[in-house]
C-alpha positions in Angstrom: 21.8 -81.9 -29.0 18.2 -83.4 -28.6 15.6 -82.2 -26.0 13.9 -84.5 -23.8 10.2 -84.6 -23.1 9.0 -87.0 -20.8 5.2 -88.0 -20.6 3.9 -88.8 -17.4 0.7 -91.1 -17.4 2.1 -92.9 -20.7 0.0 -96.0 -20.3 -3.6 -94.3 -19.6 -5.7 -93.9 -22.7 -4.7 -90.5 -23.6 -1.1 -91.0 -22.5 -1.0 -93.9 -25.4 -2.4 -91.5 -27.9 0.2 -89.1 -27.0 2.9 -91.6 -27.0 2.0 -92.8 -30.4 1.9 -88.8 -31.6 5.0 -88.5 -30.3 6.7 -91.1 -32.0 5.4 -90.4 -35.1 6.0 -86.5 -34.9 9.9 -87.0 -33.4 11.0 -90.0 -34.3 14.8 -89.9 -36.3 14.2 -87.9 -39.6 11.9 -85.7 -39.2 14.1 -83.3 -38.2 12.9 -82.5 -34.6 15.5 -82.5 -31.9 13.3 -84.1 -29.2 13.9 -87.5 -27.3 10.6 -88.9 -25.6 11.0 -90.5 -22.6 7.7 -92.6 -21.1 7.0 -92.6 -16.9 4.3 -93.5 -15.2 3.8 -96.0 -11.8 3.1 -99.5 -14.0 6.6 -100.6 -14.6 5.7 -103.6 -16.7 3.1 -101.7 -19.1 5.8 -99.0 -19.2 8.1 -101.4 -20.7 6.0 -102.9 -23.3 5.0 -99.3 -24.7 8.3 -98.3 -24.7 9.6 -101.4 -26.9 6.9 -100.5 -29.0 8.0 -97.5 -30.0 12.1 -98.1 -29.1 12.4 -95.1 -26.3 13.4 -95.4 -22.7 11.0 -95.2 -19.8 10.8 -94.4 -16.1 9.2 -95.7 -13.2 8.1 -93.6 -10.0 5.0 -92.3 -8.1 3.7 -88.7 -6.8 3.5 -89.3 -3.3 6.9 -87.6 -2.9 8.6 -84.5 -4.3 11.6 -86.0 -4.0 11.2 -89.2 -6.1 9.5 -86.9 -8.6 12.0 -84.4 -9.1 14.7 -87.0 -9.4 12.2 -88.6 -12.0 12.6 -85.1 -14.0 16.3 -85.1 -14.0 17.7 -84.4 -17.2 14.3 -83.5 -18.8 12.8 -79.9 -20.6 9.7 -80.6 -20.7 7.1 -82.7 -18.8 3.9 -84.1 -19.9 1.4 -84.6 -17.0 -1.3 -87.1 -19.1 -2.3 -88.8 -15.5 -5.4 -88.0 -14.1 -7.5 -87.2 -11.8 -5.4 -84.2 -12.4 -6.8 -82.6 -9.1 -4.3 -85.1 -7.2 -1.7 -85.1 -9.8 -1.3 -81.6 -11.4 -0.2 -79.9 -8.0 2.6 -82.2 -7.2 3.9 -82.4 -10.7 4.0 -78.8 -11.4 5.8 -78.2 -8.3 8.5 -80.9 -8.8 8.6 -79.6 -12.5 9.4 -75.8 -11.2 12.1 -77.1 -8.7 13.6 -79.6 -11.4 13.6 -76.4 -13.7 11.4 -78.2 -16.7 8.2 -76.8 -18.3 5.5 -78.4 -17.7 2.4 -79.2 -20.2 -1.0 -80.9 -18.9 -4.3 -82.1 -19.9 -6.4 -81.1 -17.5 -10.0 -79.8 -17.9 -10.8 -78.9 -14.3 -11.1 -75.3 -12.9 -10.0 -75.9 -9.8 -6.8 -77.2 -10.7 -6.5 -74.6 -13.5 -7.1 -71.6 -10.5 -4.8 -73.4 -8.8 -1.3 -73.9 -11.1 -2.4 -70.2 -12.1 -0.8 -69.2 -8.7 2.2 -70.6 -9.5 2.7 -68.6 -13.0 5.4 -65.8 -10.9 7.4 -69.0 -9.7 7.4 -70.4 -13.1 8.4 -66.8 -15.0 11.5 -66.5 -11.8 12.5 -69.9 -12.8 12.2 -69.4 -16.5 10.1 -72.6 -17.2 6.3 -72.3 -18.7 3.5 -73.4 -17.3 0.8 -74.7 -19.5 -2.2 -75.9 -18.3 -5.3 -77.6 -19.9 -3.3 -78.0 -23.6 -5.7 -80.5 -25.1 -9.2 -80.3 -26.0 -11.4 -78.3 -25.4 -9.4 -75.3 -23.7 -6.8 -75.3 -26.3 -9.1 -75.6 -29.3 -11.3 -72.5 -27.8 -7.9 -71.0 -27.1 -6.6 -71.0 -30.4 -10.0 -69.8 -31.9 -9.9 -66.8 -30.1 -6.4 -66.2 -30.6 -6.9 -65.9 -34.0 -10.0 -63.9 -33.7 -8.8 -61.4 -31.5 -6.1 -60.9 -33.9 -7.9 -60.4 -36.8 -9.9 -57.8 -34.5 -6.5 -56.1 -33.6 -5.7 -55.9 -37.3 -8.4 -54.4 -38.2 -9.4 -57.5 -40.4 -12.8 -57.6 -38.8 -14.6 -54.2 -37.7 -15.0 -53.6 -33.9 -16.1 -50.9 -31.9 -13.9 -48.5 -29.9 -15.5 -49.2 -26.8 -14.8 -52.9 -26.6 -16.3 -56.1 -26.8 -19.7 -56.8 -25.7 -19.9 -60.5 -25.4 -17.5 -63.7 -26.1 -19.3 -66.9 -26.3 -17.8 -70.2 -27.1 -20.4 -73.6 -27.6 -19.2 -76.5 -28.4 -20.7 -80.1 -29.7 -21.6 -82.9 -26.7 -19.3 -85.5 -27.3 -20.7 -89.0 -28.5 -19.4 -90.7 -25.9 -18.5 -90.7 -22.6 -15.3 -92.5 -21.0 -14.3 -93.2 -17.4 -11.7 -89.8 -17.3 -14.2 -87.6 -18.7 -17.2 -88.7 -16.5 -14.9 -88.2 -13.8 -13.9 -85.2 -14.7 -17.6 -83.4 -15.2 -18.6 -84.8 -12.0 -15.4 -83.0 -9.9 -16.6 -80.0 -11.9 -20.3 -80.2 -11.0 -21.4 -77.0 -9.0 -24.6 -75.4 -8.2 -23.6 -72.3 -10.1 -21.5 -71.5 -13.4 -18.4 -69.8 -13.5 -18.5 -66.7 -16.3 -16.6 -63.3 -16.7 -18.3 -60.3 -16.2 -16.6 -56.6 -16.7 -15.6 -54.8 -13.5 -16.7 -51.3 -13.3 -14.1 -50.6 -10.6 -11.1 -51.4 -12.7 -12.1 -52.2 -15.9 -11.0 -55.7 -16.0 -12.9 -59.4 -16.5 -13.5 -60.6 -13.5 -15.3 -64.1 -12.2 -18.8 -64.0 -11.6 -21.2 -67.1 -10.8 -24.6 -67.4 -12.4 -27.0 -70.4 -11.3 -26.9 -73.6 -13.1 -29.7 -73.8 -15.9 -30.1 -69.7 -16.3 -28.1 -69.5 -19.1 -29.5 -70.9 -21.8 -28.5 -70.3 -25.6 -29.1 -71.4 -29.2 -25.8 -72.1 -31.3 -25.7 -73.0 -35.5 -23.5 -75.9 -35.9 -23.7 -76.3 -39.5 -21.4 -75.9 -42.2 -23.3 -72.8 -44.1 -22.1 -75.1 -47.0 -24.7 -77.5 -46.4 -27.3 -74.9 -46.8 -29.2 -76.2 -43.6 -29.1 -74.7 -40.4 -28.9 -77.0 -37.2 -29.9 -75.2 -34.5 -29.2 -76.6 -31.1 -29.4 -75.6 -27.5 -26.4 -75.4 -25.2 -26.5 -74.8 -21.8 -23.7 -72.6 -19.9 -20.9 -74.7 -18.1 -17.9 -74.7 -16.1 -15.4 -75.2 -18.3 -11.7 -74.3 -18.4 -12.3 -72.5 -21.7 -13.9 -69.2 -19.7 -10.7 -69.1 -17.6 -8.4 -69.5 -20.7 -10.4 -67.0 -22.4 -10.3 -64.8 -19.8 -6.5 -64.6 -19.8 -6.2 -64.2 -23.5 -8.3 -60.9 -23.5 -6.3 -59.7 -20.4 -3.3 -59.9 -22.3 -4.8 -57.6 -25.2 -5.7 -54.1 -25.4 -9.2 -55.5 -25.7 -12.2 -54.8 -23.5 -14.8 -57.2 -22.9 -18.1 -57.1 -20.9 -18.9 -61.0 -20.8 -17.3 -64.2 -21.6 -19.5 -67.6 -21.4 -18.8 -71.0 -22.3 -21.5 -73.6 -23.4 -22.1 -77.5 -24.2 -24.6 -78.2 -26.3 -27.4 -80.1 -24.4 -30.8 -81.7 -25.6 -34.1 -81.4 -23.0 -32.9 -84.8 -21.0 -29.5 -83.8 -21.0 -30.2 -80.1 -19.9 -32.5 -81.6 -17.0 -30.2 -84.1 -15.9 -27.8 -81.3 -15.8 -29.5 -79.1 -13.2 -30.8 -81.9 -11.0 -26.8 -83.0 -10.8 -26.2 -79.5 -9.7 -28.6 -79.4 -7.3 -27.4 -82.5 -5.7 -23.5 -81.4 -6.0 -23.1 -81.1 -2.3 -23.8 -84.6 -1.7 -21.1 -85.7 -3.9 -18.5 -84.9 -1.5 -19.9 -87.3 1.0 -17.7 -90.5 1.4 -20.2 -92.7 0.1 -21.6 -90.8 -2.8 -18.0 -90.6 -3.6 -17.5 -94.4 -3.4 -20.8 -94.8 -5.4 -19.6 -92.5 -8.1 -16.1 -94.1 -8.5 -17.8 -97.7 -8.8 -20.3 -96.1 -11.5 -17.5 -94.3 -14.0 -15.4 -97.4 -13.7 -18.0 -99.3 -15.7 -17.2 -96.8 -18.5 -15.3 -97.3 -21.3 -11.3 -96.4 -21.3 -12.2 -94.2 -24.3 -13.4 -94.0 -27.7 -13.2 -97.3 -29.8 -10.4 -97.2 -33.0 -13.7 -96.4 -35.2 -14.8 -93.7 -33.2 -11.3 -92.1 -32.7 -10.9 -92.1 -36.6 -14.2 -90.9 -37.6 -15.9 -88.5 -34.6 -16.0 -84.6 -35.2 -16.2 -82.1 -32.8 -17.3 -79.0 -33.6 -16.6 -75.6 -31.7 -18.0 -72.0 -32.3 -17.0 -68.5 -31.2 -19.2 -65.8 -31.4 -18.1 -62.7 -30.5 -20.6 -59.2 -30.4 -19.8 -55.9 -30.1 -21.0 -53.6 -26.8 -24.1 -53.3 -29.5 -24.9 -57.0 -29.0 -24.6 -57.1 -33.1 -22.3 -60.3 -33.9 -19.0 -59.2 -35.3 -17.2 -62.9 -35.3 -19.3 -66.2 -36.3 -16.6 -68.8 -36.5 -17.4 -72.8 -36.7 -14.0 -74.8 -36.5 -14.3 -78.8 -36.8 -11.8 -80.9 -35.2 -11.0 -84.3 -34.8 -12.2 -86.6 -32.1 -11.0 -84.9 -29.2 -8.9 -87.2 -27.9 -7.1 -87.4 -31.1 -6.8 -83.8 -31.0 -5.4 -83.5 -27.8 -2.4 -85.6 -28.8 -1.9 -83.8 -32.0 -1.7 -80.1 -29.5 -0.4 -81.3 -26.6 2.9 -82.9 -29.1 3.3 -79.8 -30.7 3.3 -77.7 -27.6 5.8 -79.6 -25.8 8.0 -79.8 -28.6 7.9 -76.1 -29.1 8.9 -75.4 -25.6 11.7 -77.9 -25.9 13.2 -76.6 -29.1 13.3 -73.0 -27.3 10.1 -71.3 -28.3 10.2 -67.5 -27.9 8.0 -64.7 -27.7 8.7 -61.0 -28.2 12.4 -62.6 -28.8 12.2 -63.9 -25.3 12.0 -67.9 -24.4 8.5 -68.6 -23.0 8.0 -68.5 -19.3 5.3 -67.9 -16.6 1.7 -68.9 -17.6 1.7 -69.7 -20.6 -1.7 -70.3 -22.6 -1.5 -73.2 -25.6 -2.3 -70.5 -28.4 0.9 -68.3 -27.1 3.1 -71.6 -27.5 1.7 -72.5 -30.8 1.8 -69.0 -32.2 5.0 -68.7 -31.2 5.9 -71.9 -33.1 3.9 -70.4 -35.8 1.1 -72.9 -36.1 -2.3 -71.7 -37.6 -5.6 -72.7 -37.1 -5.7 -73.0 -41.0 -3.1 -75.0 -41.5 -4.0 -78.3 -43.2 -1.4 -80.3 -41.6 0.8 -81.0 -38.8 -0.4 -80.2 -35.3 -4.0 -79.3 -36.5 -4.5 -81.6 -39.4 -7.9 -82.5 -40.3 -9.5 -79.3 -38.8 -11.5 -77.1 -40.7 -12.4 -73.5 -39.9 -15.5 -71.5 -41.2 -15.4 -67.9 -40.9 -19.1 -67.4 -41.2 -20.8 -64.3 -42.3 -21.6 -62.7 -39.0 -23.9 -59.9 -38.1 -27.6 -59.5 -36.5 
């Protein structure tokens, strides 16, 4: 018997890529007992896309919970690919809990992540999983950190008994800026950056805040096989990766003193970032929101087909022990962020629909992307499948 995965926001840029990946992965003959169902507000566009892939579709909005719950009837997993997630994630996640289906989204906003996190207990009570930020970048860093922590726990990499000093995630900047990514960045602008610091009171990692521009570091983005170092400056940013890393570490016996996420930024970008952060309170004004909306609408919907095929993203993971000696220095190269997202979110949704288990029990509650994929035995070194096109380099650490 096949399980149904409903893709909401299927006609948007990310949604179309996810639909294409879902059709490729779940088509008849591939051995996946999964049926894809497209959904959204635009009936005409949905009908055309559904005809292209030979699947069914449903039309409903997110204004009324009863409509969403009806739209999720007989659905085992819902993928929310409809932004802005600040407005769509809450209604869809609440309806998913009522309907009793797993919820997966590709959100990249910290505020949304923290809001949905509060529903983790309710999800466990309903025996369904909430998987927020199941795309690049948070899913990528979650997978990389999970693999690194597993290496530490298995003794493959030596670690001090006193725990870890710092976990730092570094990312190359995107080569293009789409409407959605620009809007997400603007909504994420704050005068301070969220990081994680060790708490002396209870020993757990807690959220802390530092002024924008205070935390800047140099990362080596080069592939060591090239024989040349590629040092670039990166600035700490408000990224969901920090929150996902905090959840991941809290679910292990490993203690960490600091978690920080960085994005590569040249001098002009860092200046603009700090200037925009200082002006962040102005963005909340109605006239400024209108101006920003009109400005972002001038940007392209997403990368061109050529950019999608050729662009590569680089994710770095650096872990230090309490003596500031680097014990993990990993470089992970992935396809374009949008393509990577499509591959990963389809794999996560398929695993949930197929009843992925952890410690013999079906996944439920607040679940990170890596927990789902690891339960489905997806490894970051896999040359095909969900992580095709990725390349991991475990560079020599130390110093």
